[in-house]
ZAMARGU-4260 file (C-alpha; in steps of 0.2 Angstrom, whole numbers, plus 5000, padded with zeros to 4 digits):
<rodrens>
0) 5238/5247/5224 | 5248/5250/5239 | 5253/5268/5242 | 5273/5265/5242 | 5272/5258/5224
5) 5265/5275/5219 | 5278/5284/5212 | 5275/5300/5200 | 5288/5311/5195 | 5286/5329/5189
10) 5296/5337/5176 | 5294/5356/5175 | 5306/5370/5174 | 5295/5381/5183 | 5299/5377/5202
15) 5282/5385/5209 | 5272/5372/5197 | 5284/5358/5202 | 5282/5360/5220 | 5264/5364/5219
20) 5260/5348/5209 | 5271/5336/5222 | 5262/5344/5235 | 5244/5340/5225 | 5251/5321/5225
25) 5258/5320/5242 | 5240/5324/5250 | 5231/5312/5238 | 5245/5297/5244 | 5255/5297/5229
30) 5274/5299/5231 | 5281/5312/5221 | 5299/5316/5214 | 5303/5333/5205 | 5315/5336/5192
35) 5319/5353/5185 | 5322/5348/5166 | 5319/5333/5155 | 5338/5329/5155 | 5339/5329/5173
40) 5326/5316/5174 | 5336/5306/5160 | 5350/5307/5173 | 5342/5301/5186 | 5332/5286/5177
45) 5343/5271/5181 | 5343/5273/5199 | 5325/5277/5201 | 5308/5268/5203 | 5298/5273/5188
50) 5279/5274/5192 | 5273/5287/5180 | 5279/5305/5172 | 5270/5321/5172 | 5280/5334/5160
55) 5276/5350/5154 | 5278/5351/5134 | 5286/5368/5132 | 5304/5366/5142 | 5322/5374/5139
60) 5333/5361/5133 | 5324/5345/5129 | 5304/5347/5126 | 5293/5335/5134 | 5289/5328/5115
65) 5309/5326/5115 | 5309/5317/5130 | 5293/5306/5123 | 5304/5301/5109 | 5320/5298/5121
70) 5310/5287/5131 | 5305/5277/5117 | 5321/5275/5109 | 5327/5268/5126 | 5312/5257/5125
75) 5306/5263/5142 | 5289/5260/5143 | 5283/5272/5157 | 5268/5281/5156 | 5268/5299/5153
80) 5253/5312/5156 | 5259/5328/5147 | 5253/5346/5150 | 5250/5361/5137 | 5248/5377/5139
85) 5231/5386/5131 | 5234/5384/5112 | 5245/5369/5111 | 5232/5358/5104 | 5244/5353/5089
90) 5258/5350/5101 | 5246/5338/5111 | 5242/5330/5097 | 5258/5324/5092 | 5263/5319/5111
95) 5246/5309/5111 | 5253/5301/5094 | 5272/5299/5101 | 5265/5287/5115 | 5260/5299/5128
100) 5245/5291/5140 | 5234/5308/5142 | 5238/5328/5142 | 5230/5340/5150 | 5229/5358/5146
105) 5232/5374/5157 | 5223/5378/5168 | 5218/5361/5174 | 5207/5355/5188 | 5216/5345/5199
110) 5206/5330/5202 | 5206/5330/5182 | 5226/5326/5184 | 5223/5314/5198 | 5213/5305/5188
115) 5225/5304/5175 | 5239/5299/5184 | 5230/5286/5194 | 5224/5277/5177 | 5245/5279/5170
120) 5250/5270/5187 | 5236/5259/5186 | 5237/5254/5167 | 5236/5235/5167 | 5219/5239/5176
125) 5213/5251/5165 | 5218/5243/5149 | 5200/5234/5148 | 5191/5251/5152 | 5202/5260/5139
130) 5198/5248/5125 | 5177/5250/5130 | 5180/5268/5129 | 5187/5267/5114 | 5174/5258/5106
135) 5161/5271/5114 | 5170/5283/5105 | 5171/5277/5088 | 5152/5276/5088 | 5152/5294/5093
140) 5164/5298/5079 | 5152/5287/5067 | 5138/5299/5072 | 5146/5315/5063 | 5141/5320/5048
145) 5154/5324/5034 | 5155/5341/5037 | 5155/5340/5057 | 5172/5327/5056 | 5179/5342/5043
150) 5176/5354/5057 | 5182/5342/5070 | 5198/5338/5059 | 5201/5358/5059 | 5199/5358/5076
155) 5212/5345/5080 | 5224/5354/5069 | 5221/5370/5081 | 5215/5380/5068 | 5205/5394/5073
160) 5185/5396/5068 | 5189/5409/5054 | 5203/5396/5046 | 5191/5382/5046 | 5178/5392/5039
165) 5189/5399/5025 | 5196/5380/5021 | 5178/5373/5019 | 5170/5388/5010 | 5157/5392/5023
170) 5154/5406/5036 | 5162/5406/5054 | 5144/5407/5061 | 5141/5390/5053 | 5158/5383/5059
175) 5152/5388/5076 | 5135/5378/5074 | 5144/5362/5068 | 5157/5364/5083 | 5144/5365/5094
180) 5134/5350/5087 | 5153/5340/5087 | 5155/5344/5106 | 5137/5338/5110 | 5138/5322/5100
185) 5154/5317/5106 | 5150/5322/5124 | 5167/5333/5125 | 5167/5345/5140 | 5182/5355/5132
190) 5193/5355/5116 | 5206/5345/5124 | 5192/5332/5128 | 5189/5333/5110 | 5206/5330/5105
195) 5208/5316/5118 | 5193/5307/5110 | 5199/5309/5092 | 5215/5301/5096 | 5207/5285/5106
200) 5195/5284/5092 | 5209/5281/5080 | 5204/5295/5069 | 5219/5304/5067 | 5229/5291/5060
205) 5246/5296/5052 | 5239/5310/5042 | 5225/5319/5049 | 5218/5329/5035 | 5203/5336/5028
210) 5193/5321/5019 | 5186/5321/5002 | 5169/5333/4998 | 5161/5317/4991 | 5145/5311/5000
215) 5141/5328/5009
</rodrens>
């Protein structure tokens, strides 16, 4: 894809973060435009060439989630990569269910962000790869035991080990063991990787609640 067609719109209320991300993209030969708020981006939208959007979730005024909803209401299918703070797993889940192309948890690796943005900018080329990955992830989910899926659902909900243990009637140490097994079976390098996989594997549905105890 020619470099002039690559445009990423960075939305963040932190000026230092905006400039840092813009510098990263420009060194990767990706043109970057910056906006101090979601409202500023929407105001400029009619006059800009949309490639993809990178936005923080927590911002004054319109949040990243509200921006996603607004873009959907305007029927603008721009890929959106969401950046979340540590511990914002439930927000990341909501963002992905709201149509975000991907999300990364701070602090993130520069190369991981560039991969996410390039994939978003090359959406048509990556659709087949996404379906192949989805099939692979579903196979990994099938390999989980009932209890491991329960622990995974608790993690996706943003619950700490102690809460998951209480909900399932097991010890926190046992939850840690199940959690390690889930990370290994799903080949996830981090909690955000695990959440992304669960979403791509259609595990969440409309109501990601714990499953009945039958068959454990």
